[in-house]
C-alpha positions as a Markdown table, in Angstrom:
| # | Residue | x | y | z |
|---|---|---|---|---|
| 1 | Met | 0.0 | 0.0 | 0.0 |
| 2 | Ala | 2.8 | 2.5 | 0.8 |
| 3 | Val | 4.5 | 1.8 | -2.6 |
| 4 | Tyr | 1.3 | 2.4 | -4.4 |
| 5 | Ala | 0.8 | 5.8 | -2.5 |
| 6 | Trp | 4.4 | 6.8 | -3.3 |
| 7 | Arg | 3.9 | 6.1 | -7.1 |
| 8 | Ala | 0.7 | 8.1 | -7.1 |
| 9 | Arg | 2.4 | 11.0 | -5.5 |
| 10 | Asp | 5.4 | 10.7 | -7.8 |
| 11 | Arg | 3.1 | 10.7 | -10.8 |
| 12 | Leu | 1.5 | 14.0 | -9.6 |
| 13 | Thr | 4.9 | 15.5 | -9.0 |
| 14 | Phe | 6.0 | 14.5 | -12.4 |
| 15 | Ala | 2.9 | 16.1 | -14.0 |
| 16 | Ala | 3.5 | 19.3 | -12.1 |
| 17 | Val | 7.2 | 19.4 | -13.4 |
| 18 | Leu | 6.1 | 18.5 | -16.8 |
| 19 | Ala | 3.6 | 21.4 | -16.9 |
| 20 | Leu | 6.2 | 24.0 | -15.7 |
| 21 | Thr | 8.6 | 22.6 | -18.2 |
| 22 | Thr | 6.1 | 23.1 | -21.1 |
| 23 | Ala | 5.5 | 26.7 | -19.9 |
| 24 | Gln | 9.3 | 27.3 | -19.8 |
| 25 | Thr | 9.7 | 25.8 | -23.2 |
| 26 | Ile | 7.0 | 28.1 | -24.7 |
| 27 | Phe | 8.6 | 31.1 | -23.0 |
| 28 | Ser | 12.0 | 30.2 | -24.2 |
| 29 | Ile | 10.9 | 29.9 | -27.7 |
| 30 | Ala | 9.1 | 33.2 | -27.6 |
| 31 | Leu | 12.2 | 34.8 | -26.0 |
| 32 | Gly | 14.5 | 33.2 | -28.7 |
| 33 | Val | 12.2 | 34.6 | -31.5 |
| 34 | Met | 12.3 | 38.1 | -30.0 |
| 35 | Ala | 16.0 | 37.9 | -29.6 |
| 36 | Val | 16.4 | 37.0 | -33.3 |
| 37 | Leu | 14.2 | 39.7 | -34.5 |
| 38 | Ile | 15.9 | 42.3 | -32.3 |
| 39 | Thr | 19.4 | 41.1 | -33.5 |
| 40 | Gly | 18.1 | 41.1 | -37.1 |
| 41 | Phe | 16.9 | 44.6 | -36.9 |
| 42 | Gly | 20.1 | 45.7 | -35.4 |
| 43 | Ile | 22.1 | 44.2 | -38.1 |
| 44 | Tyr | 19.8 | 45.8 | -40.7 |
| 45 | Val | 20.2 | 49.2 | -39.0 |
| 46 | Val | 24.1 | 49.0 | -39.1 |
| 47 | Ser | 24.2 | 47.7 | -42.5 |
| 48 | Ser | 21.9 | 50.3 | -43.9 |
| 49 | Thr | 24.1 | 53.1 | -42.4 |
| 50 | Met | 27.0 | 51.5 | -44.1 |
| 51 | Trp | 25.2 | 51.3 | -47.5 |
| 52 | Gly | 23.9 | 54.9 | -47.0 |
| 53 | Asp | 27.6 | 56.2 | -46.5 |
| 54 | Arg | 26.4 | 57.9 | -43.3 |
| 55 | Trp | 28.7 | 56.6 | -40.5 |
| 56 | Tyr | 31.4 | 54.8 | -42.4 |
| 57 | Pro | 32.3 | 56.9 | -45.4 |
| 58 | Arg | 33.8 | 55.0 | -48.3 |
| 59 | Asn | 37.5 | 55.6 | -49.2 |
| 60 | Lys | 37.2 | 57.3 | -52.5 |
| 61 | Pro | 40.4 | 57.3 | -54.7 |
C-alpha cells in the first residue's frame, strides 16, 4: 500500500514538473524569437548606415 501511494504522489509531482517545463519551453521559444528579431533589426540598421555612407564613408580614390 505504501509503494502505491508513493507512485501516485510521484506521478503527480512529475505532472507538475512537466507542466512547468512546457511553460518554460514556450517562454524560451518566444524569447528566442524576440532575440532573433531584435538582432536582425540591429544588423539591418548597421548595414543600412554602411550602405547609405552615413557613419562609415567609403574611401574614394
